C-alpha angles and dihedrals in degrees: 000000000000119000127236102269137223120195113293090237090062090053101050117111132216120296092240092223097182094046092041098049091042090053092045092048093050093043094046091051093050091050100040103038097067095046098036124189088012134269113274129202129185095284092043091056092042090058091049090049093052086051085060102040105019137269110301103173143016093217083108116034105255098225087094089056090050091051089055088049092056091044090051095049090051088055094248099115109198095327090074091065089043095056096038095054092046100043092043092054097047093042093047093048090048094050091048093051092049091047094051095038111049098187099092098205093052091045089054092048089050088051088056087047091054090055091046092053090053093047091049098045113073088196090061104032094044099059089044090065092056136069092246118147088229090077100054087041087064092039095056091043089054091046093053089048092050094047092048092052092047090051088053093045097051097029094242112147095181089069086066090075097061087040092057090042089055089052088049091052090054091052090046090057097056130024091220097046095094092081089056094063102021093096093048090048090051092050090050090054091051095044110013095181098025096253101331111122116240128164117243091000094127098053089042089055093047091051091049093046094052090046095049094047091044089053091048090051094044091051090064092048105045123034124220140276099013096037091228112171106239124210115262112258119240086228094162097058094092093047091048093049091048091050090052093051092046093047090047092051091051098040095048090235133101109241096169114120120237113278094042096065123027119239114283095037107143135192087257091059091049091049089053093047097042114109115172091206097073144350091229090054090050088051092049115120112264129181111261095013121103112243111266119211128218113233150088097262092228093310095312092118093056094046093049096042102079097039089050093051091048091051094043106030094147092055092044091055090044093053093045091048092051090052091047093050088054093045093053093047095248093123120104094255098049130235120353123235097351092177142358097241099213149359115290118237106280142168096233096078091247111157137151116275092209109028096167094049091045089054091053094053093045089050088053092053093045091049095047098042097082093054115108096223097054094057121119100236089073088067089062092047090053093044093051095045099042094035093051092049093047092048090052093048101039108044097182089057096045099088092051093044091049094047089051091048092048090055094045090054101036093054097064089034090064088049088059088076100024111041116107088193142023094235111155091227092068091071096040096107093052090042095060093040090053089050090050091050092050095049094042089051092046088053094049090049095051099033118049106233091234095061129083 
């Protein structure tokens, strides 16, 4: 039965600065040291290259590049970004747990539990070892949440501005990240200080939200420092081609336009080539399969995409469901591409500082990823179950928990229709948000909010 409620702001605890920062320091060292200065794949190195020579495309939002530029100017090369994204995520999560769970001992144990969930989940630990934009996306979202709760706890409306700016940075790092924080932003507009009265707080929040989201959008249109307007990227081309191949394999008919598949390519060839884990794995050379080409065929892929979906909706849903099952770790072989396992060859002299230790950690991740109990979908099951129970029991916390839950579930739901691959990293932000919801809710269920 739900208890009579007072405003959430009045029930928040202390941030536990010493415990939170100590936890963040230890956890950051444990994550960063084995992979120092951070694994780097093609897109990581491309972001770093742009930091050296200037932004060349908006195919990947350039904030990651600007982060590398700042790190370079501080003399921290790539490791500055690595430490920042990791420490920010752990410190923000710890502060949030301490604020929501007023019992300090329980809150600290939940921080340890958060670290343990990351260590035990290949789909969460693996991306944290790499310079992938998914990690700072989550870090900025967590930072925004922590700053918002601090603003409510201490009645400081001015703290709402950096909180909203942090949410805006999360959106600027990934085109789909808006849905991760949209419900939190809506709740912030509705109740800026979570029940604590403050004059002009709501219009202040509205102005800040519009400004932060406007800056996030502008960062993907004009590059810094010359403010040159960049061409809009055709970012759905890979997804559309992947969809056409998946539908063709299901429908037993070749729907690919000329220029993507050579003459004589049949549905049999496409079924043999189709791999729901990644477009590039589908396009890989195979004996007896004509070579498929990645591209848009002069716009023919985009023009064919929607009519084919409308003609074959069952096969479209079948293909998308198969990719989603792989993405969430529900397929037989576990999660796909949990980490990058090194630094690609590069001209910048970037190499692993501890290659033997890195290899051991990667081996642990690859050994653990087939296990049923380490797969990411369990995080969502825990978040939904524990979050639902905590929201029913603690009504003051319900709007915040439900907003966090909505972001955690809407983020992968959007990927259901938009993802060109089933990489584990793509759901990293929602994975860690689900973990935070689950642990916060567990703390609320076992420690009454009014007790320290």
